[in-house]
MIBAMI-904110 format. One record per residue (C-alpha): residue number from 1; residue in three letters; x, y, z. Coordinates in steps of 0.02 Angstrom, whole numbers, plus 50000, padded with zeros to 5 digits. Example, Ala and Ser with C-alpha at 12.3 -4.5 7.8 and 13.67 -1.06 7.14 Angstrom:
k:1&r:ALA&xx:50615&yy:49775&zz:50390 .
k:2&r:SER&xx:50684&yy:49947&zz:50357 .
This chain:
k:1&r:MET&xx:53288&yy:47358&zz:50975 .
k:2&r:ASP&xx:53141&yy:47479&zz:50926 .
k:3&r:GLN&xx:53120&yy:47553&zz:51109 .
k:4&r:LYS&xx:53189&yy:47725&zz:51162 .
k:5&r:THR&xx:53330&yy:47721&zz:51291 .
k:6&r:PRO&xx:53313&yy:47841&zz:51445 .
k:7&r:PRO&xx:53436&yy:47982&zz:51452 .
k:8&r:PRO&xx:53589&yy:47957&zz:51564 .
k:9&r:GLY&xx:53551&yy:47980&zz:51753 .
k:10&r:ASP&xx:53360&yy:47945&zz:51736 .
k:11&r:ALA&xx:53376&yy:47759&zz:51718 .
k:12&r:GLU&xx:53232&yy:47714&zz:51840 .
k:13&r:GLN&xx:53105&yy:47822&zz:51756 .
k:14&r:ALA&xx:53020&yy:47806&zz:51587 .
k:15&r:PRO&xx:53066&yy:47962&zz:51466 .
k:16&r:ASP&xx:52887&yy:48033&zz:51465 .
k:17&r:GLU&xx:52856&yy:48014&zz:51642 .
k:18&r:GLN&xx:52901&yy:48101&zz:51806 .
k:19&r:ALA&xx:52917&yy:48056&zz:51992 .
k:20&r:PRO&xx:52763&yy:47963&zz:52060 .
k:21&r:ASP&xx:52616&yy:48068&zz:52135 .
k:22&r:ASP&xx:52549&yy:48042&zz:52311 .
k:23&r:ARG&xx:52466&yy:47880&zz:52262 .
k:24&r:GLY&xx:52613&yy:47802&zz:52185 .
k:25&r:ARG&xx:52566&yy:47829&zz:51996 .
k:26&r:PRO&xx:52679&yy:47911&zz:51884 .
k:27&r:GLN&xx:52637&yy:48070&zz:51802 .
k:28&r:PRO&xx:52656&yy:48121&zz:51620 .
k:29&r:GLU&xx:52800&yy:48255&zz:51595 .
k:30&r:HIS&xx:52676&yy:48391&zz:51523 .
k:31&r:SER&xx:52495&yy:48367&zz:51610 .
k:32&r:PRO&xx:52362&yy:48412&zz:51502 .
k:33&r:GLN&xx:52269&yy:48572&zz:51546 .
k:34&r:PRO&xx:52075&yy:48537&zz:51567 .
k:35&r:PRO&xx:51970&yy:48631&zz:51443 .
k:36&r:PRO&xx:51889&yy:48781&zz:51498 .
k:37&r:PRO&xx:51699&yy:48741&zz:51560 .
k:38&r:TYR&xx:51633&yy:48859&zz:51425 .
k:39&r:ASP&xx:51666&yy:48976&zz:51301 .
k:40&r:GLN&xx:51674&yy:49153&zz:51361 .
k:41&r:PRO&xx:51618&yy:49301&zz:51263 .
k:42&r:PRO&xx:51742&yy:49434&zz:51213 .
k:43&r:THR&xx:51749&yy:49571&zz:51354 .
k:44&r:VAL&xx:51753&yy:49711&zz:51228 .
k:45&r:GLN&xx:51572&yy:49773&zz:51194 .
k:46&r:ALA&xx:51520&yy:49782&zz:51013 .
k:47&r:PRO&xx:51521&yy:49959&zz:50925 .
k:48&r:TYR&xx:51344&yy:49927&zz:50856 .
k:49&r:ALA&xx:51264&yy:49900&zz:51037 .
k:50&r:GLN&xx:51215&yy:50082&zz:51065 .
k:51&r:GLN&xx:51087&yy:50072&zz:50913 .
k:52&r:TYR&xx:50974&yy:49982&zz:51013 .
k:53&r:SER&xx:50978&yy:50074&zz:51172 .
k:54&r:SER&xx:50904&yy:50228&zz:51074 .
k:55&r:ALA&xx:50747&yy:50132&zz:51017 .
k:56&r:ALA&xx:50711&yy:50067&zz:51200 .
k:57&r:ASN&xx:50707&yy:50242&zz:51265 .
k:58&r:ARG&xx:50568&yy:50284&zz:51150 .
k:59&r:PRO&xx:50400&yy:50285&zz:51258 .
k:60&r:THR&xx:50247&yy:50194&zz:51205 .
k:61&r:ASN&xx:50102&yy:50290&zz:51141 .
k:62&r:ALA&xx:49961&yy:50277&zz:51266 .
k:63&r:LEU&xx:49823&yy:50298&zz:51132 .
k:64&r:ALA&xx:49898&yy:50133&zz:51052 .
k:65&r:LEU&xx:49874&yy:50047&zz:51220 .
k:66&r:ILE&xx:49695&yy:50121&zz:51259 .
k:67&r:SER&xx:49636&yy:50060&zz:51086 .
k:68&r:LEU&xx:49687&yy:49885&zz:51109 .
k:69&r:ILE&xx:49610&yy:49885&zz:51281 .
k:70&r:ALA&xx:49444&yy:49956&zz:51231 .
k:71&r:SER&xx:49440&yy:49842&zz:51069 .
k:72&r:ILE&xx:49464&yy:49695&zz:51181 .
k:73&r:THR&xx:49331&yy:49755&zz:51303 .
k:74&r:GLY&xx:49220&yy:49777&zz:51144 .
k:75&r:LEU&xx:49249&yy:49599&zz:51107 .
k:76&r:THR&xx:49198&yy:49539&zz:51280 .
k:77&r:ILE&xx:49110&yy:49662&zz:51388 .
k:78&r:PHE&xx:49041&yy:49800&zz:51297 .
k:79&r:PRO&xx:49021&yy:49736&zz:51126 .
k:80&r:VAL&xx:48986&yy:49886&zz:51009 .
k:81&r:VAL&xx:49032&yy:50032&zz:51117 .
k:82&r:GLY&xx:49209&yy:49970&zz:51159 .
k:83&r:SER&xx:49245&yy:49930&zz:50981 .
k:84&r:ILE&xx:49199&yy:50095&zz:50909 .
k:85&r:ALA&xx:49299&yy:50179&zz:51047 .
k:86&r:GLY&xx:49456&yy:50054&zz:51002 .
k:87&r:VAL&xx:49437&yy:50093&zz:50817 .
k:88&r:ILE&xx:49440&yy:50290&zz:50844 .
k:89&r:THR&xx:49595&yy:50281&zz:50971 .
k:90&r:GLY&xx:49679&yy:50167&zz:50867 .
k:91&r:HIS&xx:49664&yy:50289&zz:50710 .
k:92&r:LEU&xx:49714&yy:50428&zz:50820 .
k:93&r:ALA&xx:49855&yy:50332&zz:50895 .
k:94&r:ARG&xx:49938&yy:50292&zz:50720 .
k:95&r:ARG&xx:49930&yy:50466&zz:50674 .
k:96&r:GLN&xx:50024&yy:50516&zz:50834 .
k:97&r:ILE&xx:50150&yy:50375&zz:50805 .
k:98&r:ALA&xx:50178&yy:50436&zz:50635 .
k:99&r:GLU&xx:50215&yy:50618&zz:50705 .
k:100&r:THR&xx:50314&yy:50577&zz:50864 .
k:101&r:GLN&xx:50410&yy:50409&zz:50820 .
k:102&r:GLU&xx:50336&yy:50346&zz:50981 .
k:103&r:GLN&xx:50325&yy:50149&zz:50993 .
k:104&r:GLY&xx:50166&yy:50054&zz:50989 .
k:105&r:ASN&xx:50115&yy:50050&zz:50809 .
k:106&r:GLY&xx:50089&yy:49862&zz:50835 .
k:107&r:LEU&xx:49976&yy:49887&zz:50989 .
k:108&r:ALA&xx:49860&yy:50011&zz:50873 .
k:109&r:LEU&xx:49853&yy:49896&zz:50721 .
k:110&r:ALA&xx:49792&yy:49755&zz:50843 .
k:111&r:GLY&xx:49669&yy:49873&zz:50927 .
k:112&r:LEU&xx:49607&yy:49938&zz:50751 .
k:113&r:ILE&xx:49591&yy:49745&zz:50684 .
k:114&r:THR&xx:49510&yy:49686&zz:50842 .
k:115&r:GLY&xx:49383&yy:49840&zz:50841 .
k:116&r:TYR&xx:49342&yy:49818&zz:50653 .
k:117&r:VAL&xx:49318&yy:49634&zz:50669 .
k:118&r:THR&xx:49205&yy:49650&zz:50820 .
k:119&r:ILE&xx:49098&yy:49776&zz:50735 .
k:120&r:GLY&xx:49086&yy:49669&zz:50582 .
k:121&r:LEU&xx:49035&yy:49529&zz:50682 .
k:122&r:ALA&xx:48894&yy:49631&zz:50783 .
k:123&r:LEU&xx:48832&yy:49690&zz:50604 .
k:124&r:LEU&xx:48843&yy:49511&zz:50540 .
k:125&r:THR&xx:48739&yy:49457&zz:50698 .
k:126&r:VAL&xx:48615&yy:49596&zz:50678 .
k:127&r:ILE&xx:48585&yy:49557&zz:50476 .
k:128&r:ILE&xx:48565&yy:49354&zz:50522 .
k:129&r:ALA&xx:48430&yy:49397&zz:50668 .
k:130&r:VAL&xx:48322&yy:49515&zz:50547 .
k:131&r:LEU&xx:48337&yy:49381&zz:50414 .
k:132&r:PHE&xx:48295&yy:49254&zz:50532 .
k:133&r:PHE&xx:48142&yy:49352&zz:50615 .
k:134&r:GLY&xx:48086&yy:49418&zz:50464 .
k:135&r:VAL&xx:48071&yy:49249&zz:50375 .
k:136&r:LEU&xx:47989&yy:49178&zz:50542 .
k:137&r:VAL&xx:47863&yy:49316&zz:50532 .
k:138&r:THR&xx:47824&yy:49285&zz:50364 .
k:139&r:THR&xx:47806&yy:49104&zz:50375 .
k:140&r:VAL&xx:47691&yy:49123&zz:50527 .
k:141&r:GLY&xx:47589&yy:49248&zz:50451 .
k:142&r:VAL&xx:47569&yy:49146&zz:50299 .
k:143&r:VAL&xx:47516&yy:48993&zz:50380 .
k:144&r:GLY&xx:47406&yy:49091&zz:50495 .
k:145&r:THR&xx:47300&yy:49175&zz:50351 .
k:146&r:THR&xx:47291&yy:49018&zz:50250 .
k:147&r:THR&xx:47196&yy:48912&zz:50385 .
k:148&r:GLY&xx:47040&yy:49030&zz:50374 .
k:149&r:TYR&xx:47015&yy:49022&zz:50571 .
């Protein structure tokens, strides 16, 4: 006696069902809506979005790009000349960026670091070569004089 009785006049259908569909299956009275395929972002643009547009309009400093390219060239093709040019243009670019608020500070800094590292490696190579050949000449010179020939 726990079952619900259908309302009068609807004796042939269950209380939570409607008439059968095309295939003969009964449909629920309130068919659930399918969930949206994905959450859609709000259509109103945030008020802080304009802050980023002014940064994108600033040009990149040309000397900063030249500094990086020259330093990379100094690392590969022209070992000393390219690195010295990269260091000089990197310092000039950082000064210009500080005055004009252009973009490219990271490029200039990368050019400076690459240039200084390449110059340092070149100097280290020269020092090692001088020491090696100096020790070699000294050793051969000592061996040549002690034999008496």
